[in-house]
C-alpha positions in Angstrom: 127.5 96.1 103.0 127.5 99.6 101.3 125.0 102.0 102.8 124.1 103.6 99.3 123.3 100.2 97.9 121.4 99.2 100.8 119.2 102.4 100.8 118.7 102.0 97.0 117.5 98.4 97.6 115.1 99.6 100.2 113.5 102.1 97.8 113.4 99.4 95.1 111.5 97.1 97.5 109.1 99.9 98.4 108.4 100.6 94.7 107.8 97.0 93.7 105.6 96.5 96.8 103.3 99.4 95.9 103.3 98.1 92.2 102.4 94.7 93.4 99.4 96.0 95.2 98.4 98.0 92.2 98.6 94.7 90.2 96.3 93.1 92.7 93.9 96.0 92.3 93.9 95.6 88.5 93.3 91.9 88.7 90.4 92.5 91.0 88.8 95.1 88.7 89.0 92.4 85.8 87.8 89.5 87.8 85.2 90.7 90.1 83.2 93.8 89.3 81.7 93.8 92.6 85.0 94.6 94.1 85.2 98.0 92.4 84.2 100.1 95.5 86.4 98.2 98.0 89.5 98.4 95.7 89.0 102.0 95.0 88.7 102.7 98.7 92.3 101.7 99.2 93.7 102.6 95.7 92.6 106.2 95.3 94.5 107.7 98.1 97.8 106.1 97.4 98.2 106.1 93.5 99.8 109.4 93.4 102.3 108.6 96.1 103.2 105.5 94.2 104.3 107.6 91.2 106.2 109.9 93.5 108.1 106.8 94.9 109.0 105.6 91.4 110.5 109.0 90.6 112.2 109.0 94.0 113.9 105.7 93.2 115.0 106.7 89.7 116.6 110.0 90.9 118.3 108.2 93.7 119.6 105.5 91.2 121.0 108.2 88.9 122.8 109.9 91.8 124.3 106.6 93.2 125.2 104.9 90.0 125.7 107.7 87.4 128.3 105.3 85.4 125.6 102.8 84.8 123.0 105.1 83.3 124.4 105.3 79.7 124.3 101.4 79.5 120.7 101.3 80.7 119.7 104.1 78.3 121.4 102.2 75.4 119.5 98.8 76.2 116.3 99.9 77.7 115.3 103.3 76.3 112.3 102.0 74.4 110.5 100.1 77.3 111.3 102.9 79.6 109.8 105.4 77.4 106.8 103.1 76.7 106.3 102.6 80.6 106.6 106.3 81.1 103.8 107.1 78.5 101.7 104.3 79.9 102.2 105.6 83.2 100.6 108.8 82.2 97.7 107.0 80.7 97.3 104.9 83.8 96.9 108.2 85.8 94.5 109.6 83.3 92.1 106.7 83.3 92.3 106.3 87.1 91.3 110.0 87.5 88.5 109.7 84.9 87.1 106.6 86.7 87.1 108.5 90.0 85.9 111.9 89.1 84.8 112.3 85.4 83.0 109.1 84.5 79.4 110.4 85.8 79.4 113.0 83.1 80.7 110.8 80.3 79.4 107.9 78.1 81.7 105.5 79.8 81.0 103.5 83.0 83.4 103.7 85.9 84.1 100.0 85.6 85.0 100.3 82.0 87.5 103.1 82.8 88.7 101.2 85.8 89.3 98.1 83.6 91.3 100.1 80.9 93.4 101.3 84.0 93.9 97.7 84.8 95.1 96.7 81.4 97.6 99.6 81.2 98.8 98.6 84.8 99.4 95.0 83.7 101.5 96.1 80.8 103.5 98.6 83.0 104.1 95.9 85.5 105.3 93.3 82.9 107.8 96.0 81.3 109.2 96.9 84.7 109.6 93.2 85.8 111.2 92.6 82.5 113.6 95.5 82.9 114.6 94.4 86.5 115.1 90.8 85.7 117.1 91.6 82.7 119.3 94.0 84.6 120.0 91.7 87.5 120.4 88.4 85.4 121.9 89.9 82.1 119.6 88.0 80.0 119.1 89.8 76.6 122.1 92.1 77.1 125.4 91.8 75.1 128.9 91.8 76.4 129.5 95.5 75.7 126.3 96.6 77.4 125.3 98.6 74.2 122.5 96.6 72.9 119.5 94.5 74.0 118.1 91.5 72.1 114.4 91.1 72.6 114.4 87.7 70.8 116.9 86.3 73.2 115.1 87.7 76.2 111.7 86.4 75.2 113.0 83.1 74.1 114.3 82.3 77.6 111.5 80.3 79.3 112.7 81.2 82.8 112.1 84.8 82.1 108.5 84.1 81.1 108.2 82.0 84.2 109.4 84.7 86.4 106.9 87.1 85.1 104.0 84.6 85.0 105.0 83.4 88.5 104.8 87.0 89.8 101.3 87.6 88.2 100.0 84.4 89.6 101.1 85.3 93.1 99.3 88.6 92.7 96.1 86.9 91.4 96.3 84.6 94.5 96.9 87.4 97.1 94.4 89.6 95.5 91.6 87.5 97.0 93.3 87.9 100.4 94.0 91.7 100.1 90.5 92.6 98.9 88.6 89.7 100.5 87.1 88.5 97.4 84.7 85.6 97.9 84.1 84.6 94.3 85.7 81.3 93.7 88.2 82.1 96.5 89.5 78.5 96.3 91.7 79.9 93.4 93.6 82.0 96.0 95.9 79.2 97.4 96.1 77.4 94.2 97.3 80.4 92.1 99.5 81.6 95.0 101.3 78.2 95.5 101.7 77.5 91.8 103.0 80.9 91.1 105.5 80.6 94.1 106.8 77.2 92.7 107.1 78.8 89.2 108.7 82.1 90.5 111.2 80.3 92.8 112.2 77.7 90.1 112.6 80.4 87.4 115.0 82.7 89.4 117.0 79.7 90.5 117.5 78.7 86.9 118.3 82.2 85.8 121.4 81.9 88.1 120.0 84.1 91.0 120.8 83.0 94.5 118.0 81.5 96.7 118.3 80.0 100.2 116.2 79.1 103.2 115.1 82.7 103.6 113.4 82.4 100.1 111.6 79.3 101.0 110.4 80.6 104.5 109.0 83.7 102.9 107.5 81.6 100.2 105.9 79.2 102.8 104.6 82.3 104.7 102.9 83.9 101.6 101.4 80.5 100.9 100.1 80.2 104.3 98.5 83.6 104.1 96.6 82.5 101.1 95.5 79.3 102.8 94.4 80.8 105.9 92.2 83.2 104.1 90.5 80.4 102.1 90.1 78.4 105.2 88.7 81.1 107.5 87.6 84.0 105.2 89.9 86.3 107.6 92.9 88.3 106.5 95.1 91.2 107.3 96.2 93.4 104.5 99.3 94.4 106.4 100.5 90.8 106.3 100.5 91.1 102.3 102.5 94.3 102.4 105.1 93.0 104.7 105.4 89.7 102.9 105.8 91.3 99.5 108.3 93.9 100.8 110.5 91.2 102.6 110.4 89.0 99.5 111.6 91.7 97.2 114.3 92.9 99.5 115.4 89.5 100.3 115.9 88.9 96.5 118.2 92.0 96.2 120.3 91.1 99.2 120.7 87.4 98.3 122.0 88.7 94.9 123.8 91.7 96.6 125.8 93.8 94.1 124.6 91.7 91.0 124.1 93.5 87.9 124.0 92.3 84.3 124.6 88.7 85.7 127.8 89.5 87.5 128.7 90.9 91.0 130.0 94.4 89.8 127.4 96.8 91.0 129.9 98.5 93.5 132.1 99.5 90.5 129.4 101.8 89.3 129.1 103.5 92.7 129.5 107.3 92.8 132.2 108.0 95.4 131.8 111.8 95.4 130.5 114.0 98.1 127.1 114.0 96.2 126.5 110.4 97.4 126.7 111.3 101.0 124.3 114.3 100.4 122.0 111.9 98.6 121.7 109.8 101.7 120.4 112.8 103.7 118.1 113.7 100.8 117.0 110.2 100.5 116.1 109.7 104.2 114.5 113.0 104.6 112.4 112.7 101.4 111.5 109.1 102.2 110.2 110.1 105.7 108.1 112.9 104.1 106.6 110.7 101.5 105.8 108.1 104.1 104.3 110.7 106.2 102.1 112.0 103.2 101.0 108.5 102.4 99.8 107.8 106.0 98.0 111.2 106.1 96.2 110.6 102.7 95.1 107.2 104.1 94.0 108.8 107.3 92.1 111.5 105.7 90.5 109.4 103.2 89.1 107.0 105.8 88.0 109.8 108.1 84.6 110.4 106.7 83.7 106.8 107.3 84.6 107.0 110.9 82.5 110.2 111.3 79.5 108.5 109.7 
């Protein structure tokens, strides 16, 4: 396995894990208004780091695969720009809901729910770009155009996105210990997993026993919470991270539906330097994230 591709896959798994957690937060804001204080307790100290990890992954990708960027620009320029603008809006409404709502005519919950809606759209856009790049659905043979009609008319694309959101709904009960109608947790999680695995298989992506083991583990997390009311947030983080990275490695080197990612690699000295920057930068970002979480929870310990 190529070291550059492996590091890029790890970064992608981190990004989607954080986005998945934001998706669960957005669902919780919409579904259960009483969850607002608990959700913001974990969301407020990490949302800025999430954006930094996204930028970190994008820059790393540009350095490692410079030859692929023109094709991505041609085909996905509009959804990328839209996601970028929405990402700015997401930050604005999240900040408003935390610091400014007391002096405005809008309630904190209303601002948080606007954030939720924007977050849903961003996640759907990014999931669409990811599955299109890896499967090739919607792209033409010359990689110079993208057909939205072809993409949206594929039922397995819709199944992939819907399955992911259903899993997020099911695990949101676990992550934030939502009691309201918690029987929906295992139902939504299991149905979402079945739809997700079936869809990626029909899209031509590889699955094996690892996929089914991880799927069973995620289902058991949800079932255990429903049966006992107990849950560890760390298990959700780990399960989602391992799931994303397993999809990447089971489809190693696959881009636009074929195994050709290595042909886009930058073999210059810049690639080696990028590893050092990525490792050092990744450690710094992780240290910052842990520090922010520690400082955010410190007042509660003192009280």
